C-alpha positions in Angstrom: -7.0 -10.7 59.7 -4.4 -8.1 60.4 -4.6 -5.7 63.3 -2.4 -2.6 63.2 -2.5 0.1 65.9 -0.1 3.0 66.4 -2.0 3.9 69.5 -1.2 3.7 73.2 -4.9 4.4 73.9 -6.4 1.6 71.9 -3.8 -1.1 71.4 -3.8 -4.3 69.3 -4.4 -6.2 72.5 -7.4 -4.0 73.3 -8.8 -4.6 69.8 -8.4 -8.4 70.3 -10.2 -8.1 73.6 -13.1 -6.2 72.0 -13.3 -8.7 69.1 -13.6 -11.6 71.6 -16.7 -9.9 73.0 -18.5 -10.4 69.7 -20.5 -13.5 68.8 -18.6 -16.5 67.5 -20.3 -16.4 64.1 -18.1 -13.4 63.0 -15.8 -15.2 60.7 -13.3 -13.7 58.3 -13.1 -10.3 59.9 -11.6 -7.5 57.9 -8.1 -6.1 58.6 -8.3 -3.3 61.2 -6.1 -0.2 61.3 -6.1 2.3 64.2 -4.3 5.6 64.0 -3.7 7.8 67.0 -2.1 10.5 64.9 -2.3 11.6 61.2 1.4 11.1 60.6 0.9 7.4 60.9 -1.7 7.4 58.1 0.9 9.2 55.9 3.6 6.8 56.8 1.5 3.7 56.1 0.4 4.9 52.6 3.7 6.7 51.9 5.2 4.2 49.5 1.8 3.5 47.7 0.7 7.1 47.0 1.9 10.3 45.6 2.4 13.3 47.8 -0.9 14.8 46.4 -2.8 11.6 47.1 -1.5 11.5 50.7 -2.4 15.2 51.1 -5.8 14.7 49.6 -6.6 11.7 51.7 -5.6 13.4 55.0 -7.4 16.6 54.1 -10.6 14.6 53.4 -10.4 12.7 56.6 -9.7 15.8 58.7 -12.1 18.2 57.0 -15.0 15.7 57.0 -14.3 14.7 60.6 -14.2 11.0 59.7 -13.9 8.9 62.8 -13.9 5.5 61.1 -14.7 3.8 57.9 -15.2 0.3 56.4 -13.6 -0.1 53.0 -15.7 -2.9 51.5 -13.6 -3.1 48.3 -10.5 -4.0 50.3 -12.2 -5.4 53.4 -10.4 -3.0 55.8 -11.6 -1.0 58.8 -9.9 2.3 59.5 -10.3 4.1 62.8 -8.9 7.6 63.1 -8.6 8.2 66.9 -7.0 11.6 66.2 -10.3 12.9 64.8 -12.4 12.0 67.9 -13.6 15.1 69.7 -12.1 14.3 73.2 -9.0 15.1 75.1 -9.8 12.5 77.8 -8.1 9.2 76.9 -10.9 7.1 78.5 -13.5 8.8 76.2 -11.3 8.3 73.2 -11.0 4.6 74.1 -14.7 4.2 74.5 -15.5 6.0 71.3 -12.8 4.0 69.5 -14.4 0.7 70.8 -17.8 2.0 69.6 -16.3 2.8 66.1 -14.8 -0.8 66.0 -18.2 -2.3 66.7 -20.0 0.1 64.3 -17.6 -0.7 61.4 -17.8 -4.5 62.1 -21.5 -4.2 61.7 -20.9 -2.6 58.3 -18.7 -5.5 57.4 -21.6 -7.9 58.5 -24.1 -5.9 56.4 -21.9 -6.1 53.4 -21.0 -9.8 53.9 -24.6 -10.9 54.4 -26.4 -8.8 51.8 -24.2 -6.8 49.3 -27.3 -5.7 47.4 -29.1 -4.2 50.4 -25.8 -2.7 51.6 -25.4 -0.8 48.4 -29.1 0.1 48.2 -28.9 3.3 50.3 -29.2 6.4 48.2 -27.6 9.8 48.9 -30.7 11.3 47.4 -33.0 9.9 50.1 -31.6 12.1 52.9 -28.5 12.5 54.9 -26.2 9.5 55.2 -26.6 9.4 59.0 -30.3 8.7 58.4 -29.7 5.7 56.1 -30.6 2.2 57.3 -26.9 1.1 57.1 -25.9 3.8 59.6 -28.9 3.5 61.9 -28.4 -0.3 62.0 -24.6 0.0 62.6 -25.2 2.6 65.4 -27.8 0.5 67.1 -25.6 -2.6 66.9 -22.6 -0.7 68.4 -24.6 0.9 71.2 -26.2 -2.5 72.1 -22.9 -4.3 72.1 -21.2 -1.5 74.3 -24.0 -1.6 76.8 -24.2 -5.4 76.9 -20.4 -5.6 77.6 -20.1 -2.5 79.8 -18.9 -4.5 82.8 -16.1 -6.3 80.8 -15.1 -3.1 79.1 -15.0 -1.2 82.4 -12.8 -4.0 83.9 -10.4 -4.2 81.0 -10.0 -0.5 80.5 -10.0 0.3 84.3 -13.2 2.4 84.0 -15.0 0.8 87.0 -14.7 4.1 88.9 -16.7 5.9 86.2 -20.3 5.5 85.1 -21.0 6.0 81.4 -23.7 5.3 78.9 -23.6 5.5 75.1 -26.4 6.8 73.1 -27.3 7.9 69.6 -29.3 11.2 69.5 -32.2 12.2 67.2 -29.7 13.1 64.5 -28.3 9.6 64.6 -25.1 11.0 66.2 -23.1 9.3 69.0 -23.0 10.6 72.5 -21.0 9.2 75.4 -22.6 10.4 78.6 -20.7 10.3 81.9 -23.2 9.7 84.7 
């Protein structure tokens, strides 16, 4: 497993800490790439893609507001911190941690049952309402809440009170209490 982070907000060390919070039965984790700015995405794929391919990829990530994705064909998690809707670095860090747990759940779904993972249909409603998304959101919320104390201590958030929820549209909300 490779961990790459160009971020000062969520570093490789932070990712290792978060991974250590997970159950021990998570073997063969995917490679994980975190990007704090879109230029890093271009730099990383620069030698492997044409200018048009790089432009198309960035345009798609930014226009669709993609926060993170699990590429099951290549077993890689990508987290795009620059697309998160916060200026506050603590919220970016929390949401980035959530994205990591969410995408790791997709990795589990794919690893444990490829057929069921691929069984969702774009014709049966919005992607956010598919079982794969609902399950990944529930897993990430549960894991963030279960490890709130450790996360607060590691990221120096003990002064703030927060909760993480998924609303009726299956969308993430970080709530400062």
